[in-house]
Legacy VTK file of the C-alpha trace (Angstrom):
# vtk DataFile Version 3.0
C-alpha trace
ASCII
DATASET POLYDATA
POINTS 359 float
0.000 0.000 0.000
2.772 2.398 0.919
4.465 1.787 -2.439
1.214 2.566 -4.278
0.757 5.807 -2.348
4.368 6.771 -3.069
3.874 6.020 -6.761
0.695 8.117 -6.921
2.475 10.977 -5.142
5.406 10.720 -7.607
3.014 10.824 -10.577
1.201 13.860 -9.138
4.522 15.595 -8.454
5.795 14.804 -11.941
2.549 16.013 -13.496
2.781 19.214 -11.468
6.347 19.731 -12.686
5.247 19.200 -16.289
2.345 21.594 -15.809
4.746 24.286 -14.638
7.054 23.720 -17.588
4.207 23.626 -20.082
1.903 26.310 -18.725
4.389 28.751 -17.155
5.057 30.850 -20.239
8.309 32.651 -20.807
8.459 36.004 -19.079
9.155 38.921 -21.374
12.940 38.662 -21.336
14.600 41.643 -19.738
16.599 44.089 -21.831
20.391 43.984 -21.449
20.088 46.492 -18.626
17.369 47.415 -16.136
14.665 45.971 -13.919
12.093 43.312 -14.736
8.482 43.669 -13.588
6.643 40.319 -13.520
2.836 40.646 -13.860
1.919 37.148 -15.089
2.655 33.506 -14.285
5.919 32.925 -16.102
9.522 31.746 -16.021
12.662 33.155 -17.624
14.244 31.245 -20.534
17.686 29.691 -20.390
19.827 27.971 -17.800
21.121 31.293 -16.426
19.153 34.520 -16.688
17.939 37.492 -14.671
18.502 41.225 -14.621
21.669 43.293 -14.589
22.614 46.939 -14.047
25.444 48.860 -12.450
29.214 49.002 -12.722
32.036 46.715 -11.688
30.681 43.725 -9.799
27.702 45.522 -8.201
24.267 44.640 -9.574
21.684 47.353 -8.940
18.877 45.815 -11.025
15.735 44.402 -9.416
13.127 41.751 -10.204
9.753 43.147 -9.107
6.926 40.656 -8.554
3.795 42.776 -9.030
0.241 41.718 -8.042
-0.783 38.763 -10.217
2.815 38.014 -11.063
4.460 34.698 -10.262
8.030 33.911 -11.263
8.990 30.230 -11.347
12.647 29.230 -11.120
12.924 25.852 -12.834
15.088 22.900 -11.723
18.721 23.454 -12.714
18.087 27.112 -13.500
19.912 30.069 -11.923
18.273 33.495 -11.763
20.507 36.430 -10.826
19.429 39.860 -9.666
20.634 42.728 -7.564
17.509 42.550 -5.411
14.068 40.904 -5.351
10.916 42.891 -4.573
7.771 40.986 -3.527
5.330 43.770 -4.428
2.197 41.642 -4.269
3.426 38.777 -6.459
5.048 35.458 -5.625
8.175 33.439 -6.294
8.212 29.675 -6.856
11.657 28.080 -6.591
11.559 24.451 -7.623
14.012 21.849 -6.345
17.380 22.502 -7.976
16.527 26.089 -8.857
18.809 28.859 -7.587
18.167 32.525 -6.866
21.273 34.692 -6.544
20.850 38.222 -5.209
23.505 40.940 -5.327
25.025 38.967 -8.213
25.881 40.427 -11.649
25.404 38.724 -15.005
28.167 38.325 -17.589
28.367 37.378 -21.276
31.383 36.559 -23.451
32.465 39.612 -25.433
36.166 39.348 -26.175
36.263 42.264 -28.592
34.197 44.493 -26.264
31.883 45.677 -29.038
28.557 44.994 -27.338
27.680 41.878 -29.313
28.185 38.672 -27.302
30.003 35.716 -28.807
27.496 33.331 -27.215
23.995 33.558 -25.760
25.236 31.901 -22.569
25.095 33.989 -19.395
27.131 33.658 -16.205
25.955 34.618 -12.713
29.001 35.199 -10.536
30.740 37.905 -8.558
33.923 37.903 -10.651
34.120 38.186 -14.449
34.832 35.052 -16.510
37.750 35.316 -18.943
36.768 37.278 -22.047
33.406 38.352 -20.600
31.757 41.728 -19.943
28.736 42.725 -17.928
25.442 41.869 -19.578
24.225 45.446 -19.196
27.010 46.658 -21.519
25.681 44.583 -24.425
23.891 46.181 -27.369
21.886 42.995 -27.935
21.415 39.687 -26.131
20.508 37.746 -29.271
22.567 39.228 -32.142
25.684 37.123 -31.710
29.117 38.169 -32.951
30.343 35.952 -35.774
33.977 36.658 -34.879
34.081 37.677 -31.239
37.887 37.659 -31.017
38.313 40.224 -33.800
37.113 43.792 -33.976
38.157 47.053 -35.568
37.640 50.011 -33.217
36.579 53.357 -34.615
39.101 54.805 -37.106
41.698 52.204 -36.145
43.250 50.052 -38.847
46.775 48.906 -37.899
48.749 47.637 -40.900
45.507 47.518 -42.902
44.404 44.399 -41.001
40.900 45.631 -40.157
39.181 44.753 -43.402
35.794 43.619 -44.665
34.337 42.320 -47.910
32.223 44.875 -49.771
30.832 43.787 -53.135
33.353 40.967 -53.290
36.295 43.324 -52.820
38.459 43.959 -49.778
37.707 47.275 -48.121
39.381 48.903 -45.137
37.031 49.158 -42.175
37.440 52.563 -40.568
34.445 52.705 -38.244
33.548 50.919 -35.035
30.492 49.048 -36.297
30.619 45.272 -35.931
30.155 43.825 -39.408
30.129 40.177 -38.256
32.114 39.399 -41.452
35.369 41.197 -40.752
38.432 39.694 -42.358
41.115 38.842 -39.790
44.807 39.265 -40.527
46.062 37.261 -43.524
42.506 36.971 -44.922
41.206 38.490 -48.146
37.897 38.335 -50.017
37.346 35.181 -52.011
35.208 34.790 -55.134
31.965 34.675 -53.146
32.704 37.895 -51.302
33.562 36.238 -47.996
36.807 36.215 -46.017
39.283 33.435 -46.719
42.856 32.811 -45.669
45.464 34.136 -48.100
48.621 32.718 -46.539
50.633 29.507 -46.393
50.671 27.782 -43.019
53.679 26.137 -41.394
54.075 23.800 -38.409
56.726 21.707 -36.717
55.803 18.057 -36.372
54.644 16.723 -33.040
56.327 13.403 -33.908
60.050 12.666 -34.045
61.618 10.516 -36.768
64.871 8.737 -37.497
66.630 9.350 -40.819
64.676 6.447 -42.313
61.828 8.647 -43.527
60.981 6.722 -46.681
62.641 9.325 -48.877
61.149 12.722 -49.643
57.805 11.132 -50.488
57.657 9.425 -47.105
58.540 12.641 -45.259
55.894 14.572 -47.203
53.348 11.897 -46.340
54.259 12.202 -42.660
53.490 15.930 -42.812
50.278 15.303 -44.725
49.135 12.665 -42.231
49.743 15.016 -39.301
47.893 17.853 -41.052
44.973 15.578 -41.915
44.773 14.319 -38.325
43.824 17.808 -37.172
41.774 18.680 -40.284
44.095 21.431 -41.483
43.211 20.581 -45.089
45.517 21.578 -47.951
48.637 19.924 -49.357
51.688 19.676 -47.104
55.369 18.924 -47.700
58.420 18.564 -45.471
61.173 21.213 -45.597
63.613 18.545 -46.735
66.116 18.101 -49.590
67.801 14.947 -50.854
70.735 14.431 -53.251
68.623 15.131 -56.348
65.836 17.518 -55.393
65.997 20.548 -53.117
63.234 22.343 -51.279
63.675 25.197 -53.734
62.808 22.855 -56.609
59.848 21.043 -55.095
58.087 23.763 -53.094
55.538 26.281 -54.343
57.091 29.755 -54.224
54.230 31.651 -52.658
53.669 35.397 -52.849
51.472 35.089 -49.767
52.857 35.353 -46.229
54.009 32.220 -44.414
52.314 31.938 -41.032
52.023 29.479 -38.155
48.811 27.501 -37.866
47.539 29.833 -35.152
46.886 32.028 -38.229
48.167 35.122 -36.415
51.962 34.679 -36.315
53.931 35.505 -39.464
57.322 33.902 -40.099
57.966 35.496 -43.533
56.282 37.898 -45.959
56.606 35.557 -48.955
58.940 32.971 -50.516
61.654 35.526 -51.241
61.628 36.729 -47.645
61.524 33.151 -46.357
64.679 32.196 -48.265
66.737 35.399 -48.016
66.176 36.821 -44.532
65.908 35.669 -40.916
62.486 34.410 -39.932
60.146 36.867 -38.248
59.121 34.277 -35.661
60.085 30.804 -34.499
58.391 27.789 -36.086
57.208 26.590 -32.690
53.646 25.390 -33.214
52.862 21.790 -34.086
49.856 20.568 -36.073
47.820 20.595 -32.829
48.733 24.260 -32.292
50.796 23.289 -29.251
54.093 25.015 -28.494
57.332 23.156 -29.329
60.574 24.808 -28.196
64.279 24.126 -28.704
63.856 21.219 -31.109
66.094 19.626 -33.739
64.618 19.209 -37.221
65.838 17.092 -40.176
66.418 19.316 -43.240
69.605 18.873 -45.361
68.581 22.324 -46.518
70.117 25.784 -46.235
67.836 28.646 -45.330
67.779 29.604 -49.038
65.960 26.365 -49.853
68.953 24.712 -51.535
70.391 21.364 -50.467
73.400 21.322 -48.155
74.733 17.996 -49.485
74.117 16.334 -52.833
75.633 12.952 -51.994
73.282 10.321 -50.523
75.951 9.182 -48.056
75.559 12.492 -46.192
71.754 12.414 -46.291
70.863 9.140 -44.546
71.069 7.467 -47.955
68.495 9.953 -49.271
66.414 9.614 -46.097
66.130 5.833 -46.302
68.355 4.576 -43.496
68.837 5.041 -39.743
72.393 3.736 -39.525
74.336 5.280 -36.626
77.455 5.612 -38.815
75.756 7.842 -41.402
74.746 11.438 -40.781
72.468 14.167 -42.131
71.929 17.898 -41.574
69.378 19.247 -39.121
68.234 22.697 -38.009
67.184 24.128 -34.622
63.836 25.876 -34.452
64.818 28.268 -31.640
67.602 29.812 -33.799
65.116 31.462 -36.147
66.977 34.789 -36.364
69.890 33.034 -38.075
70.301 30.568 -40.929
70.717 27.853 -38.301
66.956 27.353 -38.072
67.500 25.259 -41.205
71.190 24.289 -41.041
72.686 23.889 -37.584
74.844 20.778 -37.897
74.870 17.040 -38.554
73.576 14.096 -36.525
73.618 10.342 -36.992
70.656 8.887 -38.840
69.527 6.733 -35.920
68.710 9.818 -33.814
65.244 11.307 -33.587
64.397 14.662 -35.159
61.224 16.542 -36.086
60.110 17.903 -39.484
59.114 21.375 -40.649
55.842 21.013 -42.583
54.831 23.670 -45.134
51.508 24.142 -46.863
51.808 24.280 -50.671
LINES 1 360
359 0 1 2 3 4 5 6 7 8 9 10 11 12 13 14 15 16 17 18 19 20 21 22 23 24 25 26 27 28 29 30 31 32 33 34 35 36 37 38 39 40 41 42 43 44 45 46 47 48 49 50 51 52 53 54 55 56 57 58 59 60 61 62 63 64 65 66 67 68 69 70 71 72 73 74 75 76 77 78 79 80 81 82 83 84 85 86 87 88 89 90 91 92 93 94 95 96 97 98 99 100 101 102 103 104 105 106 107 108 109 110 111 112 113 114 115 116 117 118 119 120 121 122 123 124 125 126 127 128 129 130 131 132 133 134 135 136 137 138 139 140 141 142 143 144 145 146 147 148 149 150 151 152 153 154 155 156 157 158 159 160 161 162 163 164 165 166 167 168 169 170 171 172 173 174 175 176 177 178 179 180 181 182 183 184 185 186 187 188 189 190 191 192 193 194 195 196 197 198 199 200 201 202 203 204 205 206 207 208 209 210 211 212 213 214 215 216 217 218 219 220 221 222 223 224 225 226 227 228 229 230 231 232 233 234 235 236 237 238 239 240 241 242 243 244 245 246 247 248 249 250 251 252 253 254 255 256 257 258 259 260 261 262 263 264 265 266 267 268 269 270 271 272 273 274 275 276 277 278 279 280 281 282 283 284 285 286 287 288 289 290 291 292 293 294 295 296 297 298 299 300 301 302 303 304 305 306 307 308 309 310 311 312 313 314 315 316 317 318 319 320 321 322 323 324 325 326 327 328 329 330 331 332 333 334 335 336 337 338 339 340 341 342 343 344 345 346 347 348 349 350 351 352 353 354 355 356 357 358
């Protein structure tokens, strides 16, 4: 009998919960800033919501429950407010629901332009990384398509704040968020949208002996690593053998060479890559993780030409790991000198990384 009573009570409770979810309509969502007056039976949408006003970490906004108004806080939901005023209405806080007073609301807005990068809200006393107070937002629903990139008013350093207008690249000189701004190293493609106009470079996360399977095997190693992280494109190893040099088998790009973080430039173009020190260290692997002070198989001078043209000095054209045969390697931390590509020789049984270049 007791089990039957408990079951009936559970059904009634569940039905009541469903009734609240079904029949408690959404309250008119508050604006980014200000109070909310509740005059009907309703609940706020979202996992975290509420009202927000004030500066710093002080919330001065209030939820006012007027006569006839009933605010329901659903299970798992957090409602934040500066204060709560029971002005004739009522508050229903279901099990698992949370009401936080004197608590501000935050939204991600890395570029601080008033358009959040996500509709998610955060109720806490300290700001999350990359977030601003909800009451500083222009809109709660118009999300920023590129929240990490923004061109402030009349600010265009190195002509990097650009947008596509009529299929052509145009400098953006105002502070309006276009949602389609072209980040650095991007230009307008044939459809009038931003696309990367640069060649990416990474250092391999894996180490290899001199038995690479020749140039083709080394290139395939780079391609496999690139494909494993969906970098797309065609990739080759910065590697020369006794017959073919990097200079002969690489595309000579007029675009900049950049790391796969797509923000760090190592050279302006092929000419710069092969005639001048690098602008930055090749220190990001295909997973965009930092790799420092590493040795890299090359047999290549910084001008793209082979150091040796005899297989005996190139691990038998990268086909052997014999400890009595050597090959040339570079050091990635010596990027301001030619030694990034040609530092010295090591035996072919030792482990070295590869520089991988997009073609």
